[in-house]
Residue, then its C-alpha position, 0 to 999 in steps of 0.5 A: m044437055k050435053y054438047s059434042l066436043i069440036s076442035l077450034r080449027d075451023y073457028i079460029v081466025p089468025v090476025e096478021d094485021k101488023i103495023k109499024p107505028l114508026n111510019y105514023p110518027d104523029i098518030e097516038f096509039v093505044v098500046l094494049g097489054v094482057s094480064n092473067k088477072t085482068g085480061v086485056f088492059i090499056n098499058e099506055k098511049k104513045k105516039g108512033k115515033e116512040i114505037h120502034q117495033s112492029y105491032y098487031r092492030v087489035k079490034k074489039n072481040q079479038f083475043c090476045y095472048n103471050p105465047y110464053r105466059v099462057n100457061v099462067g092464064s095470060i090470055g085476054l079478050n079485047l073489049f076496047d074499041y079505040e082507034n089505033q089499038i095495038i099490041s106487041g108483035a110478040y103476042n098471038v092475036f086471033a078472032v073467032n067466027e062470031n056466027e058460031i062462037e060468042p067471043r065471051f063464051l070462048f073466053v070463059l072456056l079459056k080461063t078454065k082449069r081444063f084449058l090450063n091443063y091442056v096448055n101445061e100438057l103441051a109444055t115439055g121438060g125444061v123447054r120454055m112454053d111457046f103456045k102456038l096458035n096451032y095448039l089452040k086450034k087443036w083444043k076441043i070445046p063443047l059448042p052449044p048454039p050461040e043463043i045458049q052460049k050467050q045465056i051461059v055467059e050472062r049467068i056467069e057474069k051475073q054470078k061474078s058481079i054477086i061475088q065482086g059485090a060480096e068482096k067489096i062488102l068484106e073489104g069495107w067491113k072492119v071491127d072497131f076493136d076500140k069499142f071492145s077494149s074496155f071490158p069490165k074487170s072481174h074480181 
């Protein structure tokens, strides 16, 4: 079934919740990062007194991306749910209206070639990429009903786990060449 394309404008909720950890010197913060390979990851844990810049508070199911590296896929969906999760103020952080868009569904779309093409079309000349949240709001996606979005995500995750299982088998498979080194010589 085909679904009409909608712009993300009405579904993206910018996160503006900034904190200065330095004002909470004895609290331990979970500092998140974003990689184009793994998405959101725990970078380190630090006391507030060790963190001198402003950071965003990040909640579970919020997205984080580096506006200068989104063109290489540096965008992630935060699945962690620790108290005091933060990410550098240099990142863009947003949530979605979860009644309309399953966050994992949007994340799948944000990891597509179609999204990377959109990002790269916006990069102009030699100017360093700065992918603003307003650009993301203009991007159009197909929007099936939430229950269909969940089914799509479940199918994709099932396929990914099959692929990861096959990769582990291949990593562990080795040919023991020593067993084949003593071929009989032909005269």
